[in-house]
C-alpha angles and dihedrals in degrees: 000000000000122000126034130301115198140134099192135038134191123201117206136192132144105268100020083224110114123354099036092040092052090045090052092051094045093045091054088055095045099044101029114188093337094085132038107231126201137163134196144158142216092237105024118198122157138307108275112243089223090057088053090048094047094051093044086061088065095042099263124127120216094164092107095049124105134190116262135195117244092231090064092064116095108229089214089067095057128080097166131030120198118190117201102187120124113171095011132076106264120231118264115239119192121213140070099279120136113255137218127179121212106177109205125171113246104262093208093078089195095181096050125090100234136156120241091257092050093049092046089053090061090051090051091052092050091046092054093045091052093046092051092051091046092052090054091046090051090051089052094051113110096349108191118247113277137188123301106245121211098177136018124218121203137167133206131186120226135182095223114041096189094049091047091049090055093046096048091045087057095042098047095035091227136105117242114266093215142349144184133184089279107038146019122209125209124191116192115185090184091058095032085232136144107191124183118195110202127195113241097224100145095258121126116269118208110224093206092061115040111335103075145078120265145179125206110216097181109240148035090252091053092052090053090046090051090055091053091048091048091051091049091050093047098241114157113256113214097182124007121238111291143152118247126187105184114097108353107005107238147160100229144180122190121211131176117225122221090268093054097257117143117238124192121209106195150160130202117243122254119233090258091051091048088055089062093062109136118233093248092046089225114167116260120211113231123238137158136072118334 
């Protein structure tokens, strides 16, 4: 299953003073009671007052925290380890936990002659970087099962269509499968990629034709299954699963991602399915068992 499955996380840096302490405080706010959060270091010292100040600015209290040695952490209590060292040697943690490395420069800048405000700025930067990464990690925790893609469709806009055609032929090591005066299409079986290069000529591009993202899932049943999975996951459905014959005949489902981009989940028709094309080529909404 894609994403991350964990119920406990341990943040590590050398002194357990700044980065890992801020990560612990921020993670408690992000995950709440759903995840057990700990932090530790290989040479624990004290919680840096600037870490306390930086988190107080966002309503989080580190005043009751204290630095802990990594060897005091029971490996059985940790599902995921995240190391935050950049220029230092990160602590070693024994056990079978999954591991991520987020290298962040020590915000304390001990060897630099800085004012309090300048030093606090570095803690704010580290705080915001950690919080942004944690928000992504939280979004990736326990992602529900999705479709099984067999090909990816993407589109890019370019100012010079001919120059782009030459470049992507070189980059993808494949000759375009088709082109017009407005677009060039590449199909790479090796990369499982369908790439459309579109000229940026100021004319309107219709997202539900060429300018969109897409995933081929292989069959009508898989498109229907993708719709059920999308509904269960709460993803917005732009157009329900249907069969279209105009242009490239497809079974297709249109979703909208959290940023508003349209995403097509599709499957090409078999010869038998093509033979069922109605005379008016009107789309037919899909239904039935997946």
